[in-house]
C-alpha positions as CSV (number, residue, x, y, z in Angstrom):
1,X,-32.6,137.8,76.1
2,X,-31.8,135.4,73.2
3,X,-32.3,136.4,69.6
4,X,-34.9,134.9,67.8
5,X,-33.8,131.6,65.7
6,X,-34.8,131.2,62.0
7,X,-36.8,128.0,62.2
8,X,-35.7,125.9,59.5
9,X,-37.1,122.4,57.7
10,X,-35.2,120.3,55.3
11,X,-37.0,118.1,52.5
12,X,-35.2,115.2,51.7
13,X,-32.5,113.1,53.7
14,X,-30.2,111.4,51.3
15,X,-26.4,112.3,51.8
16,X,-26.7,116.1,50.9
17,X,-30.2,116.5,52.8
18,X,-28.8,115.2,55.7
19,X,-25.4,117.1,56.0
20,X,-27.8,120.3,55.5
21,X,-29.9,119.3,58.2
22,X,-26.9,118.5,60.2
23,X,-25.7,122.2,59.5
24,X,-28.8,124.0,60.4
25,X,-29.1,121.5,63.6
26,X,-25.7,122.2,65.3
27,X,-23.6,124.8,62.9
28,X,-25.6,127.6,62.4
29,X,-26.1,129.1,65.7
30,X,-29.2,131.5,64.8
31,X,-31.2,129.1,63.1
32,X,-32.9,126.1,64.5
33,X,-34.0,122.9,62.7
34,X,-37.9,122.4,63.3
35,X,-38.4,119.8,60.8
36,X,-37.8,117.1,58.4
37,X,-39.5,115.5,55.7
38,X,-38.6,112.4,53.1
39,X,-40.5,109.8,51.7
40,X,-38.5,107.5,53.4
41,X,-39.3,105.8,56.8
42,X,-35.8,104.4,57.4
43,X,-34.3,108.3,56.8
44,X,-37.2,109.7,59.2
45,X,-36.3,107.3,61.9
46,X,-32.5,108.1,61.5
47,X,-33.2,111.8,62.0
48,X,-35.6,111.2,65.1
49,X,-32.7,109.4,66.8
50,X,-30.2,112.1,65.9
51,X,-32.6,114.9,66.8
52,X,-35.2,113.7,69.0
53,X,-37.2,117.1,69.2
54,X,-37.4,117.5,65.5
55,X,-40.4,116.6,63.6
56,X,-40.7,114.5,61.2
57,X,-43.1,114.1,57.8
58,X,-43.4,111.2,55.2
59,X,-45.4,114.1,53.2
60,X,-43.9,117.3,52.1
61,X,-47.0,119.3,51.8
62,X,-48.2,118.2,55.5
63,X,-45.2,119.5,56.4
64,X,-45.8,122.9,55.2
65,X,-49.8,122.7,56.3
66,X,-48.8,121.6,60.0
67,X,-46.0,123.8,60.9
68,X,-47.3,127.3,61.5
69,X,-43.8,128.7,62.8
70,X,-41.7,127.5,60.1
71,X,-39.8,129.7,58.3
72,X,-37.5,128.4,55.8
73,X,-37.3,125.2,53.9
74,X,-33.8,124.1,52.8
75,X,-34.9,121.6,49.4
76,X,-32.6,118.7,49.3
77,X,-34.6,116.1,47.6
78,X,-34.3,114.3,44.3
79,X,-33.6,116.9,41.3
80,X,-36.8,116.1,39.7
81,X,-38.9,117.4,42.4
82,X,-36.8,120.8,43.6
83,X,-39.1,123.0,41.4
84,X,-42.1,121.5,42.9
85,X,-41.2,122.0,46.1
86,X,-39.3,124.8,45.7
87,X,-42.4,126.3,44.6
88,X,-44.6,125.4,46.7
89,X,-42.9,126.9,50.0
90,X,-42.4,130.2,47.8
91,X,-45.7,130.7,47.2
92,X,-46.3,130.2,51.2
93,X,-44.1,133.2,51.8
94,X,-41.2,130.9,53.2
95,X,-37.6,131.6,52.7
96,X,-36.1,128.8,50.5
97,X,-32.8,127.4,49.9
98,X,-32.7,125.0,46.9
99,X,-29.6,122.8,46.5
100,X,-28.6,123.2,42.6
101,X,-29.8,122.3,40.1
102,X,-33.4,124.2,40.2
103,X,-34.3,121.9,37.6
104,X,-32.6,119.5,34.7
105,X,-34.9,121.6,32.6
106,X,-34.5,125.3,31.7
107,X,-38.3,125.9,31.3
108,X,-39.0,124.6,34.8
109,X,-35.7,126.3,36.2
110,X,-37.6,129.3,35.0
111,X,-41.0,128.6,36.8
112,X,-39.3,128.8,40.3
113,X,-37.9,132.3,39.1
114,X,-41.2,133.6,38.3
115,X,-42.9,132.2,41.3
116,X,-40.3,134.4,43.3
117,X,-41.0,137.3,41.7
118,X,-44.8,137.2,42.0
119,X,-44.2,136.0,45.7
120,X,-42.1,139.0,46.8
121,X,-44.7,141.3,46.1
122,X,-46.8,139.8,48.7
123,X,-43.9,138.8,50.9
124,X,-41.0,141.7,50.3
125,X,-38.2,140.2,52.5
126,X,-38.9,136.7,51.7
127,X,-35.1,135.2,50.1
128,X,-34.9,132.2,47.7
129,X,-31.3,131.1,46.7
130,X,-30.1,128.4,44.6
131,X,-26.9,126.6,47.0
132,X,-24.2,126.8,44.8
133,X,-21.6,125.8,47.4
134,X,-18.1,127.0,45.7
135,X,-19.3,130.3,46.1
136,X,-18.8,130.4,50.0
137,X,-15.9,128.7,49.5
138,X,-13.2,130.9,51.3
139,X,-10.6,130.2,48.4
140,X,-13.0,130.6,45.6
141,X,-14.0,134.0,47.3
142,X,-10.2,135.0,47.4
143,X,-9.7,134.3,43.8
144,X,-12.8,136.2,43.2
145,X,-12.0,139.4,45.3
146,X,-8.3,139.4,43.6
147,X,-9.7,139.3,40.0
148,X,-12.3,142.2,40.5
149,X,-9.4,144.1,42.2
150,X,-7.9,143.7,39.1
151,X,-4.8,141.7,39.9
152,X,-5.0,139.5,36.6
153,X,-5.8,142.4,34.6
154,X,-9.2,141.4,32.3
155,X,-10.6,137.8,32.6
156,X,-10.5,136.3,29.5
157,X,-10.3,132.3,29.8
158,X,-11.6,130.7,32.5
159,X,-10.6,126.5,32.8
160,X,-12.5,124.6,35.6
161,X,-13.0,121.2,36.2
162,X,-15.4,119.1,38.6
163,X,-13.5,115.3,38.7
164,X,-15.3,112.7,41.4
165,X,-13.5,109.7,42.6
166,X,-14.9,106.6,40.9
167,X,-17.8,104.9,42.3
168,X,-17.9,101.0,41.2
169,X,-21.0,100.5,43.1
170,X,-22.9,101.7,40.0
171,X,-24.6,104.8,41.4
172,X,-24.1,107.2,38.7
173,X,-25.4,105.2,36.6
174,X,-28.8,104.9,37.9
175,X,-28.7,108.3,38.8
176,X,-28.1,109.2,35.0
177,X,-31.5,108.3,34.2
178,X,-32.8,111.7,36.6
179,X,-29.6,113.9,36.8
180,X,-29.8,115.8,33.4
181,X,-26.7,114.5,32.6
182,X,-23.1,115.1,33.4
183,X,-23.0,118.4,32.7
184,X,-26.3,119.8,34.2
185,X,-25.3,117.5,37.2
186,X,-21.6,117.9,37.7
187,X,-20.2,120.8,35.8
188,X,-22.8,122.9,37.0
189,X,-20.8,124.4,39.7
190,X,-18.2,125.3,37.3
191,X,-20.3,126.9,34.9
192,X,-21.7,129.0,37.8
193,X,-18.2,129.7,38.7
194,X,-17.8,131.0,35.1
195,X,-20.6,133.4,35.3
196,X,-19.7,134.5,38.6
197,X,-16.0,135.5,37.5
198,X,-17.0,136.8,34.0
199,X,-19.8,138.5,35.0
200,X,-23.6,137.7,35.8
201,X,-25.0,138.9,32.9
202,X,-22.3,137.7,30.5
203,X,-24.0,136.2,27.1
204,X,-23.1,132.8,25.8
205,X,-22.1,132.8,22.1
206,X,-21.6,129.1,21.5
207,X,-21.1,125.4,23.2
208,X,-19.6,122.7,22.1
209,X,-18.8,119.3,23.8
210,X,-17.5,116.1,23.5
211,X,-17.3,112.8,25.7
212,X,-16.6,109.1,26.6
213,X,-17.5,106.4,28.8
214,X,-14.2,105.1,29.7
215,X,-15.3,102.9,32.9
216,X,-19.0,102.8,33.0
217,X,-20.3,102.3,29.5
218,X,-23.9,101.8,30.6
219,X,-24.3,105.7,31.4
220,X,-24.8,105.7,27.4
221,X,-28.2,104.0,27.6
222,X,-29.0,107.1,29.6
223,X,-27.5,109.4,27.0
224,X,-24.6,110.1,29.2
225,X,-20.5,110.0,29.8
226,X,-18.5,109.7,32.5
227,X,-15.8,112.0,31.4
228,X,-16.2,115.2,29.0
229,X,-15.1,118.1,27.9
230,X,-16.8,121.5,27.3
231,X,-16.3,124.7,25.4
232,X,-18.4,128.0,26.2
233,X,-17.7,130.8,24.0
234,X,-19.5,134.6,25.2
235,X,-19.8,137.6,23.7
236,X,-17.3,140.1,24.5
237,X,-14.3,138.0,23.8
238,X,-14.3,135.5,26.9
239,X,-13.8,131.5,26.7
240,X,-14.7,128.4,29.4
241,X,-13.1,125.4,29.3
242,X,-14.9,122.8,31.5
243,X,-13.7,119.4,32.1
244,X,-16.2,116.5,34.0
245,X,-15.2,113.2,35.4
246,X,-16.6,110.6,37.1
247,X,-13.1,108.0,37.1
248,X,-10.7,109.9,39.5
249,X,-8.4,107.3,41.4
250,X,-7.2,109.4,44.7
251,X,-10.2,111.4,45.6
252,X,-12.4,114.6,44.3
253,X,-10.3,116.8,42.0
254,X,-11.8,120.2,41.7
255,X,-9.7,123.1,40.3
256,X,-10.0,126.2,38.8
257,X,-8.0,129.0,37.0
258,X,-8.7,132.3,35.5
259,X,-6.4,133.6,32.8
260,X,-6.1,137.3,32.9
261,X,-4.3,139.8,30.5
262,X,-2.0,140.5,33.4
263,X,-1.6,137.0,35.2
264,X,-3.7,134.1,36.3
265,X,-5.5,132.9,39.7
266,X,-5.3,129.2,40.2
267,X,-7.5,127.6,42.9
268,X,-6.7,124.0,44.0
269,X,-4.6,123.1,41.2
270,X,-2.5,120.8,43.8
271,X,-5.6,119.1,45.7
272,X,-4.8,118.1,49.3
273,X,-7.0,116.6,52.3
274,X,-4.6,118.6,55.3
275,X,-1.2,119.8,55.4
276,X,-0.1,116.1,56.3
277,X,2.7,114.6,53.9
278,X,3.5,110.8,54.2
279,X,7.2,109.9,53.4
280,X,7.4,105.8,52.4
281,X,9.6,103.8,50.9
282,X,7.7,104.7,47.7
283,X,8.2,108.3,47.8
284,X,6.2,111.1,49.3
285,X,2.5,111.3,48.8
286,X,-0.4,113.4,50.3
287,X,-4.0,112.4,50.2
288,X,-6.8,113.9,48.8
289,X,-10.7,114.5,50.0
290,X,-12.9,111.7,49.0
291,X,-15.9,113.3,47.3
292,X,-17.1,116.8,47.0
293,X,-18.3,117.5,50.6
294,X,-14.8,116.3,51.8
295,X,-13.7,119.6,49.9
296,X,-16.4,121.5,50.5
297,X,-17.7,121.0,53.9
298,X,-16.9,125.0,55.3
299,X,-18.3,126.3,52.4
300,X,-21.9,124.5,52.9
301,X,-21.9,125.5,56.6
302,X,-21.1,129.0,55.6
303,X,-24.0,129.0,52.9
304,X,-26.1,127.7,55.9
305,X,-25.0,130.9,58.2
306,X,-25.1,133.4,55.3
307,X,-28.6,132.4,54.1
308,X,-29.6,132.3,58.0
309,X,-28.6,135.9,58.3
310,X,-30.0,137.2,55.2
311,X,-33.4,135.8,56.0
312,X,-33.1,137.5,59.7
313,X,-31.7,140.4,58.9
314,X,-33.4,141.2,55.3
315,X,-30.1,141.6,53.9
316,X,-29.6,141.0,50.0
317,X,-29.4,137.3,49.6
318,X,-26.0,136.2,48.8
319,X,-26.9,135.5,45.1
320,X,-29.0,136.2,42.3
321,X,-31.2,133.4,41.8
322,X,-31.8,134.0,38.0
323,X,-28.4,133.1,37.4
324,X,-29.6,129.5,38.6
325,X,-31.6,129.4,35.1
326,X,-28.8,130.6,32.8
327,X,-26.5,127.8,34.4
328,X,-29.0,125.1,33.5
329,X,-29.5,126.6,30.2
330,X,-26.0,126.3,29.5
331,X,-25.3,122.7,31.0
332,X,-28.3,121.6,29.0
333,X,-27.0,122.8,25.6
334,X,-23.5,121.2,26.5
335,X,-25.1,117.6,27.2
336,X,-27.2,118.3,23.8
337,X,-24.0,119.2,22.1
338,X,-21.9,116.3,24.0
339,X,-24.9,113.6,22.4
340,X,-25.3,115.1,19.1
341,X,-21.7,116.4,18.0
342,X,-23.4,119.7,17.3
343,X,-22.4,122.7,18.1
344,X,-24.9,125.2,19.4
345,X,-25.1,128.7,18.9
346,X,-26.5,131.8,20.5
347,X,-27.4,135.3,19.2
348,X,-26.5,138.4,21.5
349,X,-29.2,138.5,23.2
350,X,-28.9,134.7,24.2
351,X,-31.6,133.1,22.1
352,X,-30.6,130.3,20.2
353,X,-30.1,129.9,16.8
354,X,-29.2,126.5,15.9
355,X,-31.4,123.7,16.1
356,X,-29.8,120.2,17.2
357,X,-32.0,118.1,19.2
358,X,-31.4,115.3,21.7
């Protein structure tokens, strides 16, 4: 007799939602894709062609009402409704995996955590996570393990970047109206990594940021930039430097270095698509992944499988949800510093002591 499978629905069928749906439909053996929702009929029609047995819903609330065997929801819809959809599923006692960020607002992000804390009193086996994909990447996990083992001494400086290939279509200009800005949307992964490597309970002392619009000046109308650098100072003598960009020519360049008192760990400092080198008349070159998913596809699949296992086996979720709130708080502060030009400071319990506002 086969073991029961986690009954999953995916909300949102854009690029990321469709990928999640495929992962749970075909690459997560212990899960079954039961239903999908999207406000776009064409996306539902495409899903129906790919998975004829999967039920489709234009209305997310209807999905929650009409699927009595549903156990888990993957929220991969527009960032502006992440929190709303996650909370609705949480209040029904469903497991939830929400794409990053929970919201572009720290307060709204905290409302998801609050809903979860209230819900688990009634549904103690419920699991809710925010999908920070790099925590599921084999290389980052190996780097974290080596750091925890003391291989580089005390980690003191963290340097990380998320650099997307240039998209000349204007997508990111339109997206900037809702994304929360380049630090909240793009560097949120690096911020989460800094908290993971320095410790989930690390307290920010100050943030400061600068940025430019090198290729897409239209971003300024949304208080955003296409290149930015941020500095996060933590209490306890630790510092993080972040670089985010939307204008890489060759492809996705995501790199992280952790400097310790006895050494350094570096992840992906020489990005490559595979192990092929091309020997040409002009020299030797290697290709790199064209986009974020190309670099982290396996991490997303691992995320789906570990989330499923946590739900079915009632084991601890693979990450703490409250860390997602802290990441958004830091990202928003960096974005504010980017626009105002002011350094933003916090006291030793994390309360803000500087009053810059967008």
